[in-house]
C-alpha positions, 0 to 999 in steps of 0.5 A: 449482525454486526458491522466492525471496522478496523486500523491494521499495522502489518508487516508484509514481509513473510505475507503473500500480500491481503488476498487470502489464498492458498500459496501462503499466509496472507493479512486476510487469512490471518484475520479471518483465522483471529475472528474464527477463533474469536466467534467462531466464523470465518467472515470475508474481510474487506480491505480499503487496498489490497496490498502485494507480497512484501508490502506494509500497512501503517493504518490499512482500513477494513471491515467485517461482520459478525453475528451478535454485537460486542463492544468495539473494545472487546473485539479489538483486545481479543482479535489482539489476543489471537493475533499475538506473534503474527505480523498484524495488529488492530490498531483501532476498532468502531461499530459501523452502519451496514452501508459502510464499506472498507473499499468502496467507501473509499474517498482517497487512499495514501502511501509512502515509500521508503527509499535508504540513500547510502553506501552501507546496506540496511541491517535494522530497516532491511525488508522495510526500505529500498536501498540504493547505494548510489547518491539520488538527485532529489531536485531532479526526481521533484521536478519530474513527479509534478508532471504525474500529478493530475488527471493522466492515461498511466498505462505505463505505469500499470502492471500487466496483470492490472485488473482495473477496467481503466488505465485513467486516474487521477493523482492528487499529491505526490511529494519527495522528501529527504531527512538525511540518508532516507528519501520519503516518496508520498502519494495521494488519490482516490484509486491506484493501479496495480504496482502503479506507486512502485512503477512510478518510484522506479521510474523516479529513481532511475531519473534521480540516478541521471537516466534520461525518461521524459514523463510526457512521452512515457505518458504518449507511449502507453506502454509498460516497457517505456518507463522505468523499472519496478521498485521492491515492495519493501519500500511501500506502505499503505499509510492510511485511506479517507472515507 
């Protein structure tokens, strides 16, 4: 049995997310099918993060075990052959020791969220950004974002269906960049709560539109209704993971 680590790029627009279930195509099911076509078995494929429906990835890390030992480049070429015309691509592949785990060995995860801030709706970037036609105050969003960095109880930014044992998380980094009509939010942490990034972005956008949200009060409330709306999945990207 050999363990392989892969780096995946995918467009989540028409997928139900990472996790395989009977409701529709997922990244996990597509990968398991491709591996099955290559070597005859559908092993479990474990990811660094379980992205939701509509969320994209630039460099999702995953691992799986298969019988026998194939050259990593052979595995990558074979999987990409069977992934042809699928919204998933293998960017890199390497053989790892049995102690490597894409999920539990991870020490940091990085996401970005892209907002298109202009009057005209996106055409080429449809389903890949969150379109906000009203002008956003980037400086106000940056000032609020600084208060989110550090170790906090993120209950107010947590989805009701979140299964994490604790709402306490340490957010290591939030940066907000503007390049023309695009505003990019970058996040880094060891782990995130369900919808945490999208709920933070939704709140910061409300602040950027002039809404009076106080981050300290939101934390203190420990209630999801105290924060802003959940930003759409279309603008969210899993960027990479550190090990």
